C-alpha positions as CSV (number, residue, x, y, z in Angstrom):
1,X,-71.9,50.3,20.6
2,X,-68.6,48.3,20.4
3,X,-66.5,51.4,20.4
4,X,-67.6,52.2,24.0
5,X,-66.8,48.7,25.4
6,X,-63.0,49.3,25.6
7,X,-60.9,51.2,28.2
8,X,-58.4,52.2,25.5
9,X,-57.9,52.2,21.8
10,X,-54.8,51.8,19.6
11,X,-54.9,52.3,15.9
12,X,-52.7,51.9,12.8
13,X,-52.4,54.9,10.5
14,X,-51.9,54.2,6.8
15,X,-54.8,52.3,5.2
16,X,-56.7,52.4,8.5
17,X,-57.4,56.0,9.2
18,X,-55.9,57.6,6.2
19,X,-55.0,56.9,2.6
20,X,-53.3,58.7,-0.3
21,X,-53.9,59.6,-3.9
22,X,-52.3,56.9,-6.0
23,X,-50.3,59.4,-8.0
24,X,-47.9,59.8,-5.1
25,X,-47.0,56.1,-4.4
26,X,-46.7,55.6,-8.2
27,X,-44.2,58.4,-8.5
28,X,-42.3,57.0,-5.5
29,X,-42.0,53.5,-7.0
30,X,-40.9,55.0,-10.3
31,X,-38.0,56.8,-8.6
32,X,-37.1,53.8,-6.4
33,X,-37.1,51.7,-9.6
34,X,-34.7,54.1,-11.2
35,X,-32.4,53.8,-8.2
36,X,-32.6,50.0,-8.1
37,X,-32.5,49.4,-11.9
38,X,-35.9,47.6,-11.7
39,X,-39.3,48.7,-12.7
40,X,-42.3,48.1,-10.4
41,X,-45.7,47.3,-11.9
42,X,-48.8,48.9,-10.5
43,X,-49.7,45.6,-8.8
44,X,-46.3,45.2,-7.2
45,X,-46.3,48.8,-6.0
46,X,-49.8,48.3,-4.6
47,X,-48.8,45.1,-2.8
48,X,-45.8,46.8,-1.1
49,X,-47.4,50.1,-0.4
50,X,-50.5,48.6,1.3
51,X,-48.8,45.4,2.6
52,X,-51.5,43.3,0.9
53,X,-49.2,40.3,0.6
54,X,-48.2,40.2,4.2
55,X,-44.6,40.8,5.1
56,X,-43.1,43.4,2.8
57,X,-39.6,42.1,3.4
58,X,-40.6,38.6,2.5
59,X,-42.3,39.8,-0.6
60,X,-39.1,41.8,-1.6
61,X,-36.9,38.7,-1.1
62,X,-39.3,36.6,-3.2
63,X,-38.7,39.1,-6.0
64,X,-34.9,38.9,-5.5
65,X,-34.7,42.4,-4.0
66,X,-32.6,43.1,-0.9
67,X,-35.0,44.7,1.6
68,X,-32.4,47.0,3.2
69,X,-31.4,48.3,-0.2
70,X,-35.0,48.8,-1.1
71,X,-35.9,50.7,2.1
72,X,-32.9,52.9,1.8
73,X,-34.0,53.9,-1.7
74,X,-37.6,54.2,-0.7
75,X,-37.0,56.5,2.2
76,X,-34.5,58.4,0.2
77,X,-37.1,59.5,-2.4
78,X,-40.1,60.1,-0.1
79,X,-41.1,63.8,0.2
80,X,-42.9,64.3,3.6
81,X,-44.7,67.5,2.6
82,X,-45.8,66.2,-0.8
83,X,-47.0,63.0,0.8
84,X,-48.9,64.9,3.5
85,X,-50.6,67.1,0.8
86,X,-51.7,64.0,-1.1
87,X,-53.1,62.2,2.0
88,X,-56.8,62.2,2.9
89,X,-58.7,61.0,6.0
90,X,-61.4,58.3,5.7
91,X,-64.8,59.7,6.7
92,X,-65.5,56.9,9.1
93,X,-62.2,57.5,11.0
94,X,-63.5,60.7,12.6
95,X,-65.0,58.6,15.4
96,X,-61.5,58.6,16.9
97,X,-61.8,62.3,17.9
98,X,-64.9,61.4,19.9
99,X,-63.4,58.5,21.9
100,X,-63.6,59.3,25.6
101,X,-60.6,57.1,26.7
102,X,-56.9,56.9,26.1
103,X,-56.0,56.6,22.4
104,X,-52.7,55.8,20.8
105,X,-51.3,55.5,17.3
106,X,-48.9,52.6,16.4
107,X,-47.6,52.9,12.8
108,X,-44.9,51.6,10.5
109,X,-44.8,55.1,9.0
110,X,-41.6,56.8,10.1
111,X,-41.5,60.0,12.2
112,X,-40.4,62.2,9.4
113,X,-43.4,61.2,7.4
114,X,-46.0,60.7,10.3
115,X,-45.6,64.2,11.7
116,X,-46.4,66.2,8.5
117,X,-49.4,64.0,7.8
118,X,-50.9,64.4,11.3
119,X,-50.3,68.2,11.1
120,X,-51.7,68.5,7.5
121,X,-54.9,66.7,8.5
122,X,-55.0,68.4,11.9
123,X,-55.5,65.2,13.8
124,X,-52.4,65.1,16.1
125,X,-54.5,66.0,19.1
126,X,-56.6,62.8,18.6
127,X,-53.8,60.7,20.1
128,X,-52.4,60.6,23.5
129,X,-49.3,58.9,22.2
130,X,-47.8,58.2,18.7
131,X,-45.4,55.3,18.3
132,X,-43.5,54.8,15.1
133,X,-42.1,51.2,14.8
134,X,-38.4,50.8,14.3
135,X,-35.6,48.2,14.6
136,X,-35.4,48.8,18.4
137,X,-39.1,48.6,19.2
138,X,-39.8,46.0,16.6
139,X,-42.2,45.8,13.7
140,X,-45.8,44.6,13.8
141,X,-46.8,41.8,14.4
142,X,-44.1,42.0,17.1
143,X,-46.0,43.2,20.2
144,X,-43.2,45.6,21.2
145,X,-44.5,48.8,19.6
146,X,-48.0,48.1,20.9
147,X,-46.7,47.4,24.4
148,X,-44.7,50.6,24.2
149,X,-47.8,52.6,23.4
150,X,-49.7,51.0,26.3
151,X,-46.9,52.0,28.6
152,X,-47.1,55.5,27.4
153,X,-50.8,55.5,28.0
154,X,-50.4,54.0,31.5
155,X,-52.6,51.0,30.7
156,X,-52.1,47.2,30.7
157,X,-53.8,44.3,28.9
158,X,-54.3,42.5,32.2
159,X,-56.2,45.3,34.1
160,X,-57.8,47.3,31.3
161,X,-59.7,46.1,28.2
162,X,-58.1,47.4,25.1
163,X,-58.3,47.0,21.3
164,X,-56.0,47.6,18.4
165,X,-57.4,48.4,14.9
166,X,-55.6,48.1,11.6
167,X,-56.0,47.2,8.0
168,X,-53.4,44.4,7.8
169,X,-52.7,40.9,9.2
170,X,-49.6,42.4,11.0
171,X,-51.9,44.7,12.9
172,X,-54.1,41.8,14.0
173,X,-51.1,39.8,15.0
174,X,-49.6,42.7,17.0
175,X,-52.9,43.0,18.9
176,X,-53.2,39.4,19.8
177,X,-49.5,39.1,20.7
178,X,-50.0,42.0,23.1
179,X,-53.1,40.5,24.6
180,X,-55.6,42.9,23.0
181,X,-58.7,42.4,20.9
182,X,-58.2,43.0,17.2
183,X,-60.2,44.9,14.7
184,X,-59.4,44.3,11.0
185,X,-60.8,47.0,8.7
186,X,-60.8,45.8,5.1
187,X,-60.2,48.8,2.9
188,X,-59.2,47.0,-0.3
189,X,-61.5,43.9,-0.6
190,X,-60.5,40.3,-0.5
191,X,-60.1,40.1,-4.3
192,X,-57.3,42.6,-4.2
193,X,-55.7,41.3,-1.0
194,X,-56.1,37.7,-2.2
195,X,-56.2,36.4,1.4
196,X,-58.6,36.5,4.3
197,X,-57.5,38.4,7.4
198,X,-59.1,37.2,10.7
199,X,-59.8,39.4,13.7
200,X,-62.1,39.7,16.7
201,X,-64.0,42.1,14.5
202,X,-63.9,42.1,10.7
203,X,-65.4,45.3,9.2
204,X,-65.3,47.4,6.1
205,X,-66.0,50.6,7.9
206,X,-65.7,51.8,11.5
207,X,-69.3,52.8,11.3
208,X,-70.1,49.2,11.9
209,X,-68.7,49.4,15.4
210,X,-70.6,52.6,16.2
211,X,-74.1,51.4,15.4
212,X,-76.3,50.9,18.4
213,X,-77.4,47.2,18.8
214,X,-81.0,46.5,17.9
């Protein structure tokens, strides 16, 4: 069982352990579009919400949108409680509660959104530390947030074997940059992502890591 081979686990949140009813992101992009004077198609909203095209800021610049202006508008219209109520937990994510080792969360989701989601789903106690990326810590694939989580857990990549699991290329990059193994869980399919994400493990469900070897 791969899950038991590691001394500690770090995980991404959105798209990895949880997801959200599409009606909420669609309404957010409608409001952001009103503020920016630009409509977002379903495909554009999907690319940005899930990070399917890689760097969101690079994608915004390619569309001629200033990232800082976009994120100011985006966070200005987000409703933490409504978002939490529209969020659901992937069934295969429940293995996290059974991990018998230090466990941390490293997410781009900001604290004012992360907290209500963890409370709504009653999973806050799954994690020994919760790290929300920011301009000071860095943004994945920068290893800074991952290394901060490791420091909180009192573990190191040189003396303890750890793994970081996420649904995007930035998660894999952050894992490797911090000296950890990387799990990429593909929640969307290569046809929607339109690129292949490598990792030490490439799975569609965490159940694949829990199966006993034959």
